[in-house]
CHARMM internal coordinates of N, CA and C (Angstrom, degrees):
IC EDIT
DIST 1 N 1 CA 1.4455
DIST 1 CA 1 C 1.5249
ANGL 1 N 1 CA 1 C 107.78
DIST 1 C 2 N 1.2794
ANGL 1 CA 1 C 2 N 116.31
DIHE 1 N 1 CA 1 C 2 N 134.46
DIST 2 N 2 CA 1.4612
ANGL 1 C 2 N 2 CA 119.82
DIHE 1 CA 1 C 2 N 2 CA 179.47
DIST 2 CA 2 C 1.5156
ANGL 2 N 2 CA 2 C 110.64
DIHE 1 C 2 N 2 CA 2 C -70.92
DIST 2 C 3 N 1.3220
ANGL 2 CA 2 C 3 N 115.52
DIHE 2 N 2 CA 2 C 3 N 154.81
DIST 3 N 3 CA 1.4595
ANGL 2 C 3 N 3 CA 121.21
DIHE 2 CA 2 C 3 N 3 CA -175.05
DIST 3 CA 3 C 1.5315
ANGL 3 N 3 CA 3 C 111.74
DIHE 2 C 3 N 3 CA 3 C -58.86
DIST 3 C 4 N 1.3446
ANGL 3 CA 3 C 4 N 118.36
DIHE 3 N 3 CA 3 C 4 N -42.71
DIST 4 N 4 CA 1.4645
ANGL 3 C 4 N 4 CA 120.85
DIHE 3 CA 3 C 4 N 4 CA -179.38
DIST 4 CA 4 C 1.5297
ANGL 4 N 4 CA 4 C 111.13
DIHE 3 C 4 N 4 CA 4 C -64.16
DIST 4 C 5 N 1.3343
ANGL 4 CA 4 C 5 N 116.63
DIHE 4 N 4 CA 4 C 5 N -41.35
DIST 5 N 5 CA 1.4538
ANGL 4 C 5 N 5 CA 120.19
DIHE 4 CA 4 C 5 N 5 CA 178.09
DIST 5 CA 5 C 1.5198
ANGL 5 N 5 CA 5 C 109.80
DIHE 4 C 5 N 5 CA 5 C -63.91
DIST 5 C 6 N 1.3397
ANGL 5 CA 5 C 6 N 115.75
DIHE 5 N 5 CA 5 C 6 N -39.85
DIST 6 N 6 CA 1.4510
ANGL 5 C 6 N 6 CA 121.49
DIHE 5 CA 5 C 6 N 6 CA -179.61
DIST 6 CA 6 C 1.5343
ANGL 6 N 6 CA 6 C 110.30
DIHE 5 C 6 N 6 CA 6 C -61.54
DIST 6 C 7 N 1.3292
ANGL 6 CA 6 C 7 N 117.67
DIHE 6 N 6 CA 6 C 7 N -43.97
DIST 7 N 7 CA 1.4555
ANGL 6 C 7 N 7 CA 121.01
DIHE 6 CA 6 C 7 N 7 CA -179.78
DIST 7 CA 7 C 1.5221
ANGL 7 N 7 CA 7 C 110.69
DIHE 6 C 7 N 7 CA 7 C -66.94
DIST 7 C 8 N 1.3252
ANGL 7 CA 7 C 8 N 117.11
DIHE 7 N 7 CA 7 C 8 N -41.56
DIST 8 N 8 CA 1.4599
ANGL 7 C 8 N 8 CA 120.82
DIHE 7 CA 7 C 8 N 8 CA 179.44
DIST 8 CA 8 C 1.5246
ANGL 8 N 8 CA 8 C 110.94
DIHE 7 C 8 N 8 CA 8 C -62.54
DIST 8 C 9 N 1.2962
ANGL 8 CA 8 C 9 N 116.12
DIHE 8 N 8 CA 8 C 9 N -37.77
DIST 9 N 9 CA 1.4517
ANGL 8 C 9 N 9 CA 120.95
DIHE 8 CA 8 C 9 N 9 CA -178.36
DIST 9 CA 9 C 1.5203
ANGL 9 N 9 CA 9 C 111.38
DIHE 8 C 9 N 9 CA 9 C -63.76
DIST 9 C 10 N 1.3205
ANGL 9 CA 9 C 10 N 117.07
DIHE 9 N 9 CA 9 C 10 N -31.87
DIST 10 N 10 CA 1.4587
ANGL 9 C 10 N 10 CA 121.01
DIHE 9 CA 9 C 10 N 10 CA -176.79
DIST 10 CA 10 C 1.5198
ANGL 10 N 10 CA 10 C 112.86
DIHE 9 C 10 N 10 CA 10 C -83.70
DIST 10 C 11 N 1.3235
ANGL 10 CA 10 C 11 N 117.45
DIHE 10 N 10 CA 10 C 11 N -9.40
DIST 11 N 11 CA 1.4562
ANGL 10 C 11 N 11 CA 119.90
DIHE 10 CA 10 C 11 N 11 CA 173.43
DIST 11 CA 11 C 1.5196
ANGL 11 N 11 CA 11 C 106.27
DIHE 10 C 11 N 11 CA 11 C -77.38
DIST 11 C 12 N 1.2870
ANGL 11 CA 11 C 12 N 116.40
DIHE 11 N 11 CA 11 C 12 N 112.16
DIST 12 N 12 CA 1.4584
ANGL 11 C 12 N 12 CA 117.93
DIHE 11 CA 11 C 12 N 12 CA -173.99
DIST 12 CA 12 C 1.5152
ANGL 12 N 12 CA 12 C 110.83
DIHE 11 C 12 N 12 CA 12 C -99.02
DIST 12 C 13 N 1.2881
ANGL 12 CA 12 C 13 N 114.31
DIHE 12 N 12 CA 12 C 13 N 136.69
DIST 13 N 13 CA 1.4507
ANGL 12 C 13 N 13 CA 122.72
DIHE 12 CA 12 C 13 N 13 CA 173.18
DIST 13 CA 13 C 1.5153
ANGL 13 N 13 CA 13 C 107.00
DIHE 12 C 13 N 13 CA 13 C -120.57
DIST 13 C 14 N 1.2938
ANGL 13 CA 13 C 14 N 117.94
DIHE 13 N 13 CA 13 C 14 N -167.20
DIST 14 N 14 CA 1.4661
ANGL 13 C 14 N 14 CA 120.10
DIHE 13 CA 13 C 14 N 14 CA 178.81
DIST 14 CA 14 C 1.5258
ANGL 14 N 14 CA 14 C 111.08
DIHE 13 C 14 N 14 CA 14 C -59.71
DIST 14 C 15 N 1.3284
ANGL 14 CA 14 C 15 N 116.39
DIHE 14 N 14 CA 14 C 15 N 120.97
DIST 15 N 15 CA 1.4633
ANGL 14 C 15 N 15 CA 121.09
DIHE 14 CA 14 C 15 N 15 CA 177.89
DIST 15 CA 15 C 1.5114
ANGL 15 N 15 CA 15 C 114.94
DIHE 14 C 15 N 15 CA 15 C 77.66
DIST 15 C 16 N 1.3178
ANGL 15 CA 15 C 16 N 118.68
DIHE 15 N 15 CA 15 C 16 N 10.59
DIST 16 N 16 CA 1.4627
ANGL 15 C 16 N 16 CA 121.77
DIHE 15 CA 15 C 16 N 16 CA -178.45
DIST 16 CA 16 C 1.5155
ANGL 16 N 16 CA 16 C 111.55
DIHE 15 C 16 N 16 CA 16 C -118.81
DIST 16 C 17 N 1.3203
ANGL 16 CA 16 C 17 N 117.75
DIHE 16 N 16 CA 16 C 17 N 39.26
DIST 17 N 17 CA 1.4565
ANGL 16 C 17 N 17 CA 122.07
DIHE 16 CA 16 C 17 N 17 CA -177.59
DIST 17 CA 17 C 1.5222
ANGL 17 N 17 CA 17 C 110.64
DIHE 16 C 17 N 17 CA 17 C -69.11
DIST 17 C 18 N 1.3212
ANGL 17 CA 17 C 18 N 116.33
DIHE 17 N 17 CA 17 C 18 N 134.73
DIST 18 N 18 CA 1.4599
ANGL 17 C 18 N 18 CA 123.17
DIHE 17 CA 17 C 18 N 18 CA 174.40
DIST 18 CA 18 C 1.5196
ANGL 18 N 18 CA 18 C 106.30
DIHE 17 C 18 N 18 CA 18 C -126.08
DIST 18 C 19 N 1.3185
ANGL 18 CA 18 C 19 N 116.87
DIHE 18 N 18 CA 18 C 19 N 120.22
DIST 19 N 19 CA 1.4589
ANGL 18 C 19 N 19 CA 120.93
DIHE 18 CA 18 C 19 N 19 CA -175.78
DIST 19 CA 19 C 1.5274
ANGL 19 N 19 CA 19 C 111.21
DIHE 18 C 19 N 19 CA 19 C -66.38
DIST 19 C 20 N 1.3254
ANGL 19 CA 19 C 20 N 115.35
DIHE 19 N 19 CA 19 C 20 N 160.27
DIST 20 N 20 CA 1.4642
ANGL 19 C 20 N 20 CA 120.43
DIHE 19 CA 19 C 20 N 20 CA 177.37
DIST 20 CA 20 C 1.5167
ANGL 20 N 20 CA 20 C 110.74
DIHE 19 C 20 N 20 CA 20 C -62.63
DIST 20 C 21 N 1.3298
ANGL 20 CA 20 C 21 N 116.52
DIHE 20 N 20 CA 20 C 21 N -35.72
DIST 21 N 21 CA 1.4581
ANGL 20 C 21 N 21 CA 120.16
DIHE 20 CA 20 C 21 N 21 CA 179.44
DIST 21 CA 21 C 1.5278
ANGL 21 N 21 CA 21 C 110.87
DIHE 20 C 21 N 21 CA 21 C -64.97
DIST 21 C 22 N 1.3273
ANGL 21 CA 21 C 22 N 116.78
DIHE 21 N 21 CA 21 C 22 N -43.57
DIST 22 N 22 CA 1.4605
ANGL 21 C 22 N 22 CA 120.19
DIHE 21 CA 21 C 22 N 22 CA 178.06
DIST 22 CA 22 C 1.5273
ANGL 22 N 22 CA 22 C 110.86
DIHE 21 C 22 N 22 CA 22 C -64.82
DIST 22 C 23 N 1.3133
ANGL 22 CA 22 C 23 N 117.06
DIHE 22 N 22 CA 22 C 23 N -37.29
DIST 23 N 23 CA 1.4641
ANGL 22 C 23 N 23 CA 120.66
DIHE 22 CA 22 C 23 N 23 CA 175.94
DIST 23 CA 23 C 1.5200
ANGL 23 N 23 CA 23 C 109.71
DIHE 22 C 23 N 23 CA 23 C -62.79
DIST 23 C 24 N 1.3461
ANGL 23 CA 23 C 24 N 117.02
DIHE 23 N 23 CA 23 C 24 N -43.35
DIST 24 N 24 CA 1.4580
ANGL 23 C 24 N 24 CA 121.23
DIHE 23 CA 23 C 24 N 24 CA 178.54
DIST 24 CA 24 C 1.5294
ANGL 24 N 24 CA 24 C 110.50
DIHE 23 C 24 N 24 CA 24 C -60.56
DIST 24 C 25 N 1.3470
ANGL 24 CA 24 C 25 N 116.97
DIHE 24 N 24 CA 24 C 25 N -47.23
DIST 25 N 25 CA 1.4630
ANGL 24 C 25 N 25 CA 120.07
DIHE 24 CA 24 C 25 N 25 CA -179.99
DIST 25 CA 25 C 1.5230
ANGL 25 N 25 CA 25 C 111.94
DIHE 24 C 25 N 25 CA 25 C -61.33
DIST 25 C 26 N 1.3288
ANGL 25 CA 25 C 26 N 116.64
DIHE 25 N 25 CA 25 C 26 N -44.23
DIST 26 N 26 CA 1.4658
ANGL 25 C 26 N 26 CA 120.04
DIHE 25 CA 25 C 26 N 26 CA 178.38
DIST 26 CA 26 C 1.5200
ANGL 26 N 26 CA 26 C 111.06
DIHE 25 C 26 N 26 CA 26 C -59.22
DIST 26 C 27 N 1.3302
ANGL 26 CA 26 C 27 N 116.09
DIHE 26 N 26 CA 26 C 27 N -44.23
DIST 27 N 27 CA 1.4670
ANGL 26 C 27 N 27 CA 120.70
DIHE 26 CA 26 C 27 N 27 CA -179.80
DIST 27 CA 27 C 1.5340
ANGL 27 N 27 CA 27 C 110.36
DIHE 26 C 27 N 27 CA 27 C -65.59
DIST 27 C 28 N 1.3400
ANGL 27 CA 27 C 28 N 116.31
DIHE 27 N 27 CA 27 C 28 N -44.40
DIST 28 N 28 CA 1.4582
ANGL 27 C 28 N 28 CA 120.53
DIHE 27 CA 27 C 28 N 28 CA -178.87
DIST 28 CA 28 C 1.5244
ANGL 28 N 28 CA 28 C 111.21
DIHE 27 C 28 N 28 CA 28 C -61.64
DIST 28 C 29 N 1.3277
ANGL 28 CA 28 C 29 N 116.89
DIHE 28 N 28 CA 28 C 29 N -45.68
DIST 29 N 29 CA 1.4688
ANGL 28 C 29 N 29 CA 120.21
DIHE 28 CA 28 C 29 N 29 CA -179.71
DIST 29 CA 29 C 1.5268
ANGL 29 N 29 CA 29 C 110.98
DIHE 28 C 29 N 29 CA 29 C -66.37
DIST 29 C 30 N 1.3334
ANGL 29 CA 29 C 30 N 116.64
DIHE 29 N 29 CA 29 C 30 N -34.64
DIST 30 N 30 CA 1.4678
ANGL 29 C 30 N 30 CA 119.24
DIHE 29 CA 29 C 30 N 30 CA 176.76
DIST 30 CA 30 C 1.5262
ANGL 30 N 30 CA 30 C 110.60
DIHE 29 C 30 N 30 CA 30 C -65.14
DIST 30 C 31 N 1.3445
ANGL 30 CA 30 C 31 N 117.12
DIHE 30 N 30 CA 30 C 31 N -36.30
DIST 31 N 31 CA 1.4598
ANGL 30 C 31 N 31 CA 121.35
DIHE 30 CA 30 C 31 N 31 CA 179.86
DIST 31 CA 31 C 1.5343
ANGL 31 N 31 CA 31 C 112.50
DIHE 30 C 31 N 31 CA 31 C -81.22
DIST 31 C 32 N 1.3263
ANGL 31 CA 31 C 32 N 117.75
DIHE 31 N 31 CA 31 C 32 N -22.87
DIST 32 N 32 CA 1.4637
ANGL 31 C 32 N 32 CA 122.31
DIHE 31 CA 31 C 32 N 32 CA -176.96
DIST 32 CA 32 C 1.5311
ANGL 32 N 32 CA 32 C 110.18
DIHE 31 C 32 N 32 CA 32 C -129.90
DIST 32 C 33 N 1.3327
ANGL 32 CA 32 C 33 N 118.80
DIHE 32 N 32 CA 32 C 33 N 75.12
DIST 33 N 33 CA 1.4764
ANGL 32 C 33 N 33 CA 120.82
DIHE 32 CA 32 C 33 N 33 CA -177.84
DIST 33 CA 33 C 1.5305
ANGL 33 N 33 CA 33 C 113.32
DIHE 32 C 33 N 33 CA 33 C -63.73
DIST 33 C 34 N 1.3160
ANGL 33 CA 33 C 34 N 117.77
DIHE 33 N 33 CA 33 C 34 N -19.32
DIST 34 N 34 CA 1.4651
ANGL 33 C 34 N 34 CA 119.93
DIHE 33 CA 33 C 34 N 34 CA 179.56
DIST 34 CA 34 C 1.5240
ANGL 34 N 34 CA 34 C 111.38
DIHE 33 C 34 N 34 CA 34 C -66.02
DIST 34 C 35 N 1.3215
ANGL 34 CA 34 C 35 N 117.80
DIHE 34 N 34 CA 34 C 35 N -21.65
DIST 35 N 35 CA 1.4605
ANGL 34 C 35 N 35 CA 120.92
DIHE 34 CA 34 C 35 N 35 CA 178.71
DIST 35 CA 35 C 1.5279
ANGL 35 N 35 CA 35 C 109.93
DIHE 34 C 35 N 35 CA 35 C -64.74
DIST 35 C 36 N 1.3173
ANGL 35 CA 35 C 36 N 117.04
DIHE 35 N 35 CA 35 C 36 N -45.31
DIST 36 N 36 CA 1.4627
ANGL 35 C 36 N 36 CA 120.50
DIHE 35 CA 35 C 36 N 36 CA 179.38
DIST 36 CA 36 C 1.5291
ANGL 36 N 36 CA 36 C 110.47
DIHE 35 C 36 N 36 CA 36 C -64.13
DIST 36 C 37 N 1.3327
ANGL 36 CA 36 C 37 N 116.87
DIHE 36 N 36 CA 36 C 37 N -39.38
DIST 37 N 37 CA 1.4574
ANGL 36 C 37 N 37 CA 120.51
DIHE 36 CA 36 C 37 N 37 CA 177.94
DIST 37 CA 37 C 1.5267
ANGL 37 N 37 CA 37 C 110.62
DIHE 36 C 37 N 37 CA 37 C -63.87
DIST 37 C 38 N 1.3354
ANGL 37 CA 37 C 38 N 116.27
DIHE 37 N 37 CA 37 C 38 N -41.59
DIST 38 N 38 CA 1.4568
ANGL 37 C 38 N 38 CA 120.73
DIHE 37 CA 37 C 38 N 38 CA 179.30
DIST 38 CA 38 C 1.5277
ANGL 38 N 38 CA 38 C 110.68
DIHE 37 C 38 N 38 CA 38 C -66.27
DIST 38 C 39 N 1.3179
ANGL 38 CA 38 C 39 N 117.33
DIHE 38 N 38 CA 38 C 39 N -36.89
DIST 39 N 39 CA 1.4577
ANGL 38 C 39 N 39 CA 121.40
DIHE 38 CA 38 C 39 N 39 CA 176.16
DIST 39 CA 39 C 1.5213
ANGL 39 N 39 CA 39 C 110.62
DIHE 38 C 39 N 39 CA 39 C -59.78
DIST 39 C 40 N 1.3157
ANGL 39 CA 39 C 40 N 116.20
DIHE 39 N 39 CA 39 C 40 N -46.73
DIST 40 N 40 CA 1.4668
ANGL 39 C 40 N 40 CA 120.26
DIHE 39 CA 39 C 40 N 40 CA -179.40
DIST 40 CA 40 C 1.5211
ANGL 40 N 40 CA 40 C 110.73
DIHE 39 C 40 N 40 CA 40 C -64.93
DIST 40 C 41 N 1.3200
ANGL 40 CA 40 C 41 N 117.05
DIHE 40 N 40 CA 40 C 41 N -39.29
DIST 41 N 41 CA 1.4673
ANGL 40 C 41 N 41 CA 120.44
DIHE 40 CA 40 C 41 N 41 CA 178.70
DIST 41 CA 41 C 1.5308
ANGL 41 N 41 CA 41 C 109.34
DIHE 40 C 41 N 41 CA 41 C -62.26
DIST 41 C 42 N 1.3216
ANGL 41 CA 41 C 42 N 116.84
DIHE 41 N 41 CA 41 C 42 N -42.85
DIST 42 N 42 CA 1.4608
ANGL 41 C 42 N 42 CA 120.74
DIHE 41 CA 41 C 42 N 42 CA 177.57
DIST 42 CA 42 C 1.5159
ANGL 42 N 42 CA 42 C 111.78
DIHE 41 C 42 N 42 CA 42 C -64.42
DIST 42 C 43 N 1.3186
ANGL 42 CA 42 C 43 N 116.51
DIHE 42 N 42 CA 42 C 43 N -38.38
DIST 43 N 43 CA 1.4672
ANGL 42 C 43 N 43 CA 120.77
DIHE 42 CA 42 C 43 N 43 CA 178.47
DIST 43 CA 43 C 1.5272
ANGL 43 N 43 CA 43 C 109.77
DIHE 42 C 43 N 43 CA 43 C -60.29
DIST 43 C 44 N 1.3333
ANGL 43 CA 43 C 44 N 116.05
DIHE 43 N 43 CA 43 C 44 N -45.85
DIST 44 N 44 CA 1.4594
ANGL 43 C 44 N 44 CA 119.56
DIHE 43 CA 43 C 44 N 44 CA -178.34
DIST 44 CA 44 C 1.5225
ANGL 44 N 44 CA 44 C 111.36
DIHE 43 C 44 N 44 CA 44 C -67.69
DIST 44 C 45 N 1.3337
ANGL 44 CA 44 C 45 N 117.65
DIHE 44 N 44 CA 44 C 45 N -33.16
DIST 45 N 45 CA 1.4682
ANGL 44 C 45 N 45 CA 120.06
DIHE 44 CA 44 C 45 N 45 CA 179.24
DIST 45 CA 45 C 1.5204
ANGL 45 N 45 CA 45 C 110.42
DIHE 44 C 45 N 45 CA 45 C -66.09
DIST 45 C 46 N 1.3325
ANGL 45 CA 45 C 46 N 116.97
DIHE 45 N 45 CA 45 C 46 N -44.86
DIST 46 N 46 CA 1.4596
ANGL 45 C 46 N 46 CA 119.87
DIHE 45 CA 45 C 46 N 46 CA -172.45
DIST 46 CA 46 C 1.5158
ANGL 46 N 46 CA 46 C 114.73
DIHE 45 C 46 N 46 CA 46 C -91.69
DIST 46 C 47 N 1.3298
ANGL 46 CA 46 C 47 N 119.15
DIHE 46 N 46 CA 46 C 47 N -29.31
DIST 47 N 47 CA 1.4557
ANGL 46 C 47 N 47 CA 119.18
DIHE 46 CA 46 C 47 N 47 CA -170.08
DIST 47 CA 47 C 1.5199
ANGL 47 N 47 CA 47 C 114.74
DIHE 46 C 47 N 47 CA 47 C -116.74
DIST 47 C 48 N 1.2958
ANGL 47 CA 47 C 48 N 119.11
DIHE 47 N 47 CA 47 C 48 N -41.00
DIST 48 N 48 CA 1.4641
ANGL 47 C 48 N 48 CA 120.62
DIHE 47 CA 47 C 48 N 48 CA -172.95
DIST 48 CA 48 C 1.5196
ANGL 48 N 48 CA 48 C 111.14
DIHE 47 C 48 N 48 CA 48 C -95.11
DIST 48 C 49 N 1.3186
ANGL 48 CA 48 C 49 N 115.77
DIHE 48 N 48 CA 48 C 49 N 72.77
DIST 49 N 49 CA 1.4577
ANGL 48 C 49 N 49 CA 120.55
DIHE 48 CA 48 C 49 N 49 CA 179.16
DIST 49 CA 49 C 1.5205
ANGL 49 N 49 CA 49 C 109.75
DIHE 48 C 49 N 49 CA 49 C -93.89
DIST 49 C 50 N 1.2989
ANGL 49 CA 49 C 50 N 114.90
DIHE 49 N 49 CA 49 C 50 N 147.53
DIST 50 N 50 CA 1.4645
ANGL 49 C 50 N 50 CA 119.04
DIHE 49 CA 49 C 50 N 50 CA 170.84
DIST 50 CA 50 C 1.5244
ANGL 50 N 50 CA 50 C 106.69
DIHE 49 C 50 N 50 CA 50 C -73.61
DIST 50 C 51 N 1.3064
ANGL 50 CA 50 C 51 N 116.29
DIHE 50 N 50 CA 50 C 51 N 135.13
DIST 51 N 51 CA 1.4575
ANGL 50 C 51 N 51 CA 121.26
DIHE 50 CA 50 C 51 N 51 CA -177.75
DIST 51 CA 51 C 1.5207
ANGL 51 N 51 CA 51 C 110.60
DIHE 50 C 51 N 51 CA 51 C -96.28
DIST 51 C 52 N 1.3241
ANGL 51 CA 51 C 52 N 115.95
DIHE 51 N 51 CA 51 C 52 N 134.75
DIST 52 N 52 CA 1.4565
ANGL 51 C 52 N 52 CA 122.32
DIHE 51 CA 51 C 52 N 52 CA 173.92
DIST 52 CA 52 C 1.5244
ANGL 52 N 52 CA 52 C 106.81
DIHE 51 C 52 N 52 CA 52 C -99.13
DIST 52 C 53 N 1.3249
ANGL 52 CA 52 C 53 N 116.53
DIHE 52 N 52 CA 52 C 53 N 104.46
DIST 53 N 53 CA 1.4646
ANGL 52 C 53 N 53 CA 122.26
DIHE 52 CA 52 C 53 N 53 CA -174.37
DIST 53 CA 53 C 1.5273
ANGL 53 N 53 CA 53 C 110.88
DIHE 52 C 53 N 53 CA 53 C -61.33
DIST 53 C 54 N 1.3147
ANGL 53 CA 53 C 54 N 117.73
DIHE 53 N 53 CA 53 C 54 N -41.19
DIST 54 N 54 CA 1.4637
ANGL 53 C 54 N 54 CA 120.87
DIHE 53 CA 53 C 54 N 54 CA -179.32
DIST 54 CA 54 C 1.5283
ANGL 54 N 54 CA 54 C 110.46
DIHE 53 C 54 N 54 CA 54 C -64.70
DIST 54 C 55 N 1.3097
ANGL 54 CA 54 C 55 N 117.49
DIHE 54 N 54 CA 54 C 55 N -41.03
DIST 55 N 55 CA 1.4596
ANGL 54 C 55 N 55 CA 121.70
DIHE 54 CA 54 C 55 N 55 CA 178.70
DIST 55 CA 55 C 1.5292
ANGL 55 N 55 CA 55 C 110.84
DIHE 54 C 55 N 55 CA 55 C -63.72
DIST 55 C 56 N 1.3337
ANGL 55 CA 55 C 56 N 116.60
DIHE 55 N 55 CA 55 C 56 N -43.37
DIST 56 N 56 CA 1.4711
ANGL 55 C 56 N 56 CA 120.40
DIHE 55 CA 55 C 56 N 56 CA 178.94
DIST 56 CA 56 C 1.5189
ANGL 56 N 56 CA 56 C 111.07
DIHE 55 C 56 N 56 CA 56 C -62.82
DIST 56 C 57 N 1.3335
ANGL 56 CA 56 C 57 N 117.08
DIHE 56 N 56 CA 56 C 57 N -41.84
DIST 57 N 57 CA 1.4618
ANGL 56 C 57 N 57 CA 120.85
DIHE 56 CA 56 C 57 N 57 CA 179.04
DIST 57 CA 57 C 1.5236
ANGL 57 N 57 CA 57 C 110.11
DIHE 56 C 57 N 57 CA 57 C -63.30
DIST 57 C 58 N 1.3325
ANGL 57 CA 57 C 58 N 117.12
DIHE 57 N 57 CA 57 C 58 N -41.35
DIST 58 N 58 CA 1.4688
ANGL 57 C 58 N 58 CA 120.94
DIHE 57 CA 57 C 58 N 58 CA 179.28
DIST 58 CA 58 C 1.5263
ANGL 58 N 58 CA 58 C 110.28
DIHE 57 C 58 N 58 CA 58 C -64.43
DIST 58 C 59 N 1.3385
ANGL 58 CA 58 C 59 N 117.96
DIHE 58 N 58 CA 58 C 59 N -42.28
DIST 59 N 59 CA 1.4639
ANGL 58 C 59 N 59 CA 121.00
DIHE 58 CA 58 C 59 N 59 CA 178.87
DIST 59 CA 59 C 1.5246
ANGL 59 N 59 CA 59 C 111.08
DIHE 58 C 59 N 59 CA 59 C -61.95
DIST 59 C 60 N 1.3204
ANGL 59 CA 59 C 60 N 117.08
DIHE 59 N 59 CA 59 C 60 N -42.92
DIST 60 N 60 CA 1.4567
ANGL 59 C 60 N 60 CA 120.12
DIHE 59 CA 59 C 60 N 60 CA 179.65
DIST 60 CA 60 C 1.5312
ANGL 60 N 60 CA 60 C 111.32
DIHE 59 C 60 N 60 CA 60 C -66.93
DIST 60 C 61 N 1.3081
ANGL 60 CA 60 C 61 N 116.75
DIHE 60 N 60 CA 60 C 61 N -39.49
DIST 61 N 61 CA 1.4625
ANGL 60 C 61 N 61 CA 121.37
DIHE 60 CA 60 C 61 N 61 CA -179.37
DIST 61 CA 61 C 1.5343
ANGL 61 N 61 CA 61 C 110.23
DIHE 60 C 61 N 61 CA 61 C -67.18
DIST 61 C 62 N 1.3368
ANGL 61 CA 61 C 62 N 117.59
DIHE 61 N 61 CA 61 C 62 N -39.02
DIST 62 N 62 CA 1.4611
ANGL 61 C 62 N 62 CA 121.94
DIHE 61 CA 61 C 62 N 62 CA -175.68
DIST 62 CA 62 C 1.5230
ANGL 62 N 62 CA 62 C 113.73
DIHE 61 C 62 N 62 CA 62 C -85.49
DIST 62 C 63 N 1.2965
ANGL 62 CA 62 C 63 N 118.61
DIHE 62 N 62 CA 62 C 63 N -8.17
DIST 63 N 63 CA 1.4651
ANGL 62 C 63 N 63 CA 119.66
DIHE 62 CA 62 C 63 N 63 CA -176.72
DIST 63 CA 63 C 1.5255
ANGL 63 N 63 CA 63 C 110.51
DIHE 62 C 63 N 63 CA 63 C -77.15
DIST 63 C 64 N 1.3144
ANGL 63 CA 63 C 64 N 114.41
DIHE 63 N 63 CA 63 C 64 N 152.65
DIST 64 N 64 CA 1.4531
ANGL 63 C 64 N 64 CA 121.79
DIHE 63 CA 63 C 64 N 64 CA 179.21
DIST 64 CA 64 C 1.5195
ANGL 64 N 64 CA 64 C 107.33
DIHE 63 C 64 N 64 CA 64 C -110.14
DIST 64 C 65 N 1.3194
ANGL 64 CA 64 C 65 N 116.20
DIHE 64 N 64 CA 64 C 65 N 131.26
DIST 65 N 65 CA 1.4612
ANGL 64 C 65 N 65 CA 119.83
DIHE 64 CA 64 C 65 N 65 CA -179.43
DIST 65 CA 65 C 1.5264
ANGL 65 N 65 CA 65 C 109.99
DIHE 64 C 65 N 65 CA 65 C -64.17
DIST 65 C 66 N 1.3079
ANGL 65 CA 65 C 66 N 116.89
DIHE 65 N 65 CA 65 C 66 N 137.70
DIST 66 N 66 CA 1.4584
ANGL 65 C 66 N 66 CA 122.07
DIHE 65 CA 65 C 66 N 66 CA 178.77
DIST 66 CA 66 C 1.5204
ANGL 66 N 66 CA 66 C 107.59
DIHE 65 C 66 N 66 CA 66 C -87.38
DIST 66 C 67 N 1.3140
ANGL 66 CA 66 C 67 N 115.86
DIHE 66 N 66 CA 66 C 67 N 128.53
DIST 67 N 67 CA 1.4537
ANGL 66 C 67 N 67 CA 119.96
DIHE 66 CA 66 C 67 N 67 CA 179.72
DIST 67 CA 67 C 1.5298
ANGL 67 N 67 CA 67 C 108.87
DIHE 66 C 67 N 67 CA 67 C -76.65
DIST 67 C 68 N 1.3196
ANGL 67 CA 67 C 68 N 117.05
DIHE 67 N 67 CA 67 C 68 N 137.20
DIST 68 N 68 CA 1.4633
ANGL 67 C 68 N 68 CA 119.16
DIHE 67 CA 67 C 68 N 68 CA 178.07
DIST 68 CA 68 C 1.5175
ANGL 68 N 68 CA 68 C 110.54
DIHE 67 C 68 N 68 CA 68 C -71.73
DIST 68 C 69 N 1.3240
ANGL 68 CA 68 C 69 N 115.15
DIHE 68 N 68 CA 68 C 69 N 157.88
DIST 69 N 69 CA 1.4611
ANGL 68 C 69 N 69 CA 119.84
DIHE 68 CA 68 C 69 N 69 CA 177.06
DIST 69 CA 69 C 1.5238
ANGL 69 N 69 CA 69 C 110.17
DIHE 68 C 69 N 69 CA 69 C -67.50
DIST 69 C 70 N 1.3081
ANGL 69 CA 69 C 70 N 115.34
DIHE 69 N 69 CA 69 C 70 N 146.59
DIST 70 N 70 CA 1.4529
ANGL 69 C 70 N 70 CA 120.07
DIHE 69 CA 69 C 70 N 70 CA 175.96
DIST 70 CA 70 C 1.5339
ANGL 70 N 70 CA 70 C 106.50
DIHE 69 C 70 N 70 CA 70 C -96.08
DIST 70 C 71 N 1.3055
ANGL 70 CA 70 C 71 N 116.91
DIHE 70 N 70 CA 70 C 71 N 123.52
DIST 71 N 71 CA 1.4670
ANGL 70 C 71 N 71 CA 120.79
DIHE 70 CA 70 C 71 N 71 CA -178.13
DIST 71 CA 71 C 1.5196
ANGL 71 N 71 CA 71 C 110.53
DIHE 70 C 71 N 71 CA 71 C -98.90
DIST 71 C 72 N 1.3001
ANGL 71 CA 71 C 72 N 116.94
DIHE 71 N 71 CA 71 C 72 N 52.74
DIST 72 N 72 CA 1.4584
ANGL 71 C 72 N 72 CA 120.74
DIHE 71 CA 71 C 72 N 72 CA -178.94
DIST 72 CA 72 C 1.4937
ANGL 72 N 72 CA 72 C 110.79
DIHE 71 C 72 N 72 CA 72 C -98.36
END
COOR INIT
IC SEED 1 N 1 CA 1 C
IC BUILD
């Protein structure tokens, strides 16, 4: 977020409240852009994996159904 947009965002009017914590985060990210880059890198490591369709099919085919507990 650009500095001018950041300042405008913190000017609160009716229904436009921005908490001090959110202001701190906005300021911190503006001063440390590498944090956002690191966040995206972490996102891609944990969530955006390329899927191997053949591997997934093999895992599903080889899995054994888990029997539910009997509540008797």
